[in-house]
N, C-alpha and C positions, 0 to 999 in steps of 0.2 A: 504493499499500499503506500502511496504518496501521502506524506502527513505534513502539514503546516504547525508547527509547535511556536506558540506566540507568548513572550513575555517582553511586553513594550518598552518596561523600564530595566529590564534585567534584574528583578528583584531577588529571584532565587537561581542564580547562576548554576550553584553546585547540583542542585534538583536537575534543573533543566539538562545539563550536560551528562548526568548520570541515565536519567530516562532516554534522552535521545541516542546516547551510545547503546544502550541495551535494546532500543528498537532497532537500530541499525544491526546490531549482532543477530537479530532475528529477519534480517533481510528487507526491512522497511526502509524506504526512501525518506528520511526526514531532514526537513530544514527548519533551523530555530530563527525565528524573526524577533529582533530587538532593538535596543537602543544603540544607535550609531555612536561609536567612539573615536577618539583619535587613535592612531595605529599603534601606539606605546600602551593605549589601556584597553584594546579590544581583546576580550575573552578568547585564547585560541581552543580552550577547551571545549566549546560549543561546536566544533566540527563543521560541517556543513551549514552555512548562516548566512542571514539577509540582515544586517543591521542598518535597517533604513528610518528607523523611529527617530524624531529630532535631529537629521542630519545635519540642519542649520546650527545646531548648538556644538556639534562635533568640529565644524570648521573654525569656531569662535575660541575654541579651548577654555572651557568651563571648569576645570578640575578645581580651581582655587575659589570659584564662586560659593556665596554664602547658600546653605542648603535652600533657605525658603526662597531667594531670588532663581534659584535653580528650577525649583518645584513649579514656580509662577510661570517661568520661561516655558517649562515643559506643555503645562496647562494651555498656554496660548497658543502652541503649534500643535495641541494632539489633533485637532479636526483634520489638519492638513495631512499628520502622520496617517491617521486611519483611510482617508481617502487614498493615499499612496498604496497602502497596504490593500485595500481591497481592489483597486485596479491591478496590483500584480497577481493577485490571487484569481482573479478573471481570467487571466493570460495563462497561469501555471497550473491551473485546475487540480488543485490536491484532491484527495480521497476524504481527508478528514482535517478540521482546524481544530486544534487543542488549545485553547486559551489556559495559561498559567495565572494570570492577573488582567483585572480591567482596571485602569488608572483612574478613568473618569466614567463611571457606570452609565451615569445620565447621559454622557454623548456617546459612549460606546455602544448603547442600545440601539441606536439611529441605525447602525451599521449591520446590525445582526441579521435582519432579512436579506438584505443584499448578500451577505457572506454565505446564508443558508442555501441560497439558490446555487451555490458552489460545491458546497458539501455539508454533511451533518457538522454540527457545533458541540464540542464538549468544553467544559470548565473543570479546572481543579480547584476546589474551593479550600486554599490553604488556611485562609483566616474565615471561619464561618460568623464570627462578628467580625464584619469588614473592617480591614485596616486595625483590627485590634481595638475599635473605638477611639482610635488616636488620629483621625486625619480631620480634614477641614469640612465645612459644612457642604460646600461644594462637591467633595470626593464622595460625601455618605449620601449625597442625594441619589435616590433610587439603587443605592447598593445593595439592597436585600431582594427589591422585585425583580431586578435585571435576572437574577438567579434562576427565574420561572423562563426564562426564555431559551434556554439551552437544552439540545436533545438528552444530554445525560451530565451530570455533574459528580465528580469524583470526590469523594470525603477519605479522610485518613483515621477518623474514629468515630465511634457512637455517639459521642456528645455532639459531634458537628453534625451528624446524620439526622439527628433529633432536632437540632435547632433548624437546619433547613426545611424541615417538614413544618415546623411551626412558621416559616416563612412563607409557606402556601406551595413549595417545591414538591411535585409529586414523587411518594416514595419508589414508584416504578422507573422514575429518572434518577435514581441516586444509587452510587455503587461504590461501597467501601474498597478501598486498594491499599495496601499499607505502605508507609513511608521508608524508602530503603536507609542504609548507612550512608553516610556521605564522606567519610574521609578514610582513605584506605592507602595512604603512602608508605607501605611497609608495615610489617610487624609492629605494634603498638610497645610490644615488650622489648624493642631495641633502644627506646629511648628512655635512659635511666633518670630516676628520680634523684635530683642534687641532692646532697646531704644539707639539713637545716634542722634545727633545734625547735622550729616552729610549724605549726600547722597552717597549711596554706589553702584559704577558700577562694576559688576562682568564679568569678563572674565573668563569662566571655562573650564577644558577639557585638554586632552592632547594638549601639546604646539608644535606646528609645523610651519613653517613659513607662509603658506598660511592663516594662522587664524589671523594675524594682529595685534598681540600683541603691537609691534613697532607702529603701526598705533594709537592705542589707548593711548599710553604713549605720543606720539607726541600731538595728540588731546587735550590731558589734558593740556599739556603744553602751549596751545595755549590760553586755558580759561582766563577771566579777573582773576585778583588775588582775588578778592572777592569772585568769583563762585569757585575758587581752593579751597578757605579755607572753603566752605561749602560742598566740596566732597570728597571723599576718591575711590581709584582705588584698586580692588583686582584682580590679574591675578595668578589664582591657577590651578595646574595641574601638570603631568609629562611631562618634556622637552623630547621632540625627535628632538631637535634642539641645535645649539650653543647660550647659553642664555648670554654669555657676552654683546653682543650689548644691551641687553634688560636691564641687571643690568646698564651700561652706560648711557643709557637713562633714567634710574630712578634716577640717581645723582642729589642733590638738592631737590628731591622730597618726600624725606624718612618720611616726616612727614605726606603725602597725599597717597603714594604708597607701597603696600604691595604685595613682591613677593612669593608666596609660592608654592615653584617647587618640587611637590611630586606627588605619586600616592594618590589617594583619593578615599576611599572605599564607597558603595553605601550608607550606612547608614550615613556617613558624608555628602554625595553629598546632600542630600535632605535639610540638615539644612542650607547649604552655598547657595543653591538656594532661600530658603525661606528668608533668613536673609538679601539677598541683595534688595535693591530699584531698580534697572534697569540692565537689562542682556544684555551683549554688545557682538557682533558678527561682528567683523569687516573684515569678511573673504572676501580674495582675490578671492577665488575659492570656490565652493562648490555644490553639486546636494541637497542633504538633509543631514542635521546636527543631530546626535544622541544626542547631548545635548540639542538642540533646542526641540526635541521630549520628553527627560526627563523633560525640564523645564516648558513646557506649562501648565501643571497643578497647578503650583505654582502662577500663577497669577501675575506675574511681569510685568511693560511694558519692551518693546525691542528695542535695537536700532540695525540694522543689515544692512550689504550691500544688495543691490537690485538686488539678484541673486538667481538662482536656489529654493529651498524650501522656502527660506525667500520670495522671491519675490510673489512666489505662493499661500503661505499661508496666509502670514502678510498683513494687509491693513495700508497702510501709514496713520498716523494720528489717526488711530482707535486702534491698537496695539501696536503702538509705532512709531519709525521713521526708514523709509529706506533711505540709502544713498548711493550714487554711490560707487562701490568696489575702493578703494585705494584714496580716496578725504578725505583727513586730515580736510580740512577745513570745508565740511559738517558735519564730524563726530563730529568735535568740537562744531558747532552749535548746533546739536541734542543733544549733551551731555550738552551744556549751556540751552536750552530750557526744558530739563526735571530735569534738578538741581533746575531751579526757580520756577517750577511749580508743587507743591504737589499734587494739585486738578488733574492735566491732569496726572500725574503718575499714580493716585488712579483710575481713569476711564480707562486708556490704561489696568492698570493691571486685572480690572474686565472682559474687553473684551477679554484679552489673557485667562482668566481661563474659559471663556464660549467657547473660539475656541477649548481649549484643551478637554473640554467635548464633543465637537462633532467630535473629531478626530475617525475614524473606530477603533473598538477594535480588538483584535487580533484572536478571533474567526472568525470574518469575513475575516480578511487578511487571515489566515489560510485557511479558506472555498476556496476563490478565489485562492490560491496557489493550492490547492488539485485539484480543476477543470483543472487548467493550465496541472497539472501532467497528470491527466485523459485524456485529448484531445490529449496528446503526445503518450499516450501508444495507444489509438485510432486511431491514424495516423499509429503507427507501426503495428498494426494488419491489418488494412486495406493494408497497403504496403506489409504486408507478412515479414517483419523483426523482 
């Protein structure tokens, strides 16, 4: 089959790359459509791709633009980008159009009827609560109703499935396909934990308000002084939010808190995950975390909010500690528990490694995705469309 895999702003490059590669291995012709970038920033891991969205910005060199300015510029250009994309698909005639994200749902839905005349439409709902409820009003406009416009919607969790049914998406249009592991640059065991007399708690990934970095700092501040002396907090990732409140929250904790606010390449990500003692996900909202799916194979105990994929994949007391979202007291108690007990950390880490080994591989995920595509094409043939 000829598949158009669409991620206009390349929000989930690791996921796009894994799925596209696995589909190609099964014999499908996959083209990834996404955001145009300067040659030095173009993601090579996507394979065959057409990076035609927002090409005007790529020529301007926006790498150092403020995030808000870049988002406004993309919004202004999105109509033109979608027209360009629709024109190309009318010429290339894929068998399936598979969206990963809709950056501006109210505008994007105006093109769906045109695209459906080309091929069936599939959407992966990475966030069943659109944009994790952290987007502008314009982005949120129509963000749930547009889900009903797709021939099929892929979800990763039962919680997401239930939420989309509540939005009015027919259960017959929903397909649950698991999220695969994302980071596989060699055996995790080859990266040794550096010696340290402190327990390292790591929050890693794109920094956004829903990820709860502020909650982690407040929980750390609530630890008894003796435990704070035995622990350190690493918050590492590129910010997509105002980080001034985080810097203020870290005042007085400089001896134990490291804020490393930058983009981290994959090869360094593996080292960071492997050298942590505890991975922390104090998220306020999530369906499935790409960072979690990169981290499982490193066999580190996890503290996470009891929501979404965390609640469905992780067992409290076995893989780590699950806490109510937003509950700083429970988060502090979980940190104190794992900071004080090295044997429990080791046992939980081993259980996490076993869990990672049991996650379905991308070949299986691609096979199930391909079966979905075939079922939609069969439906179209039976209906004569």
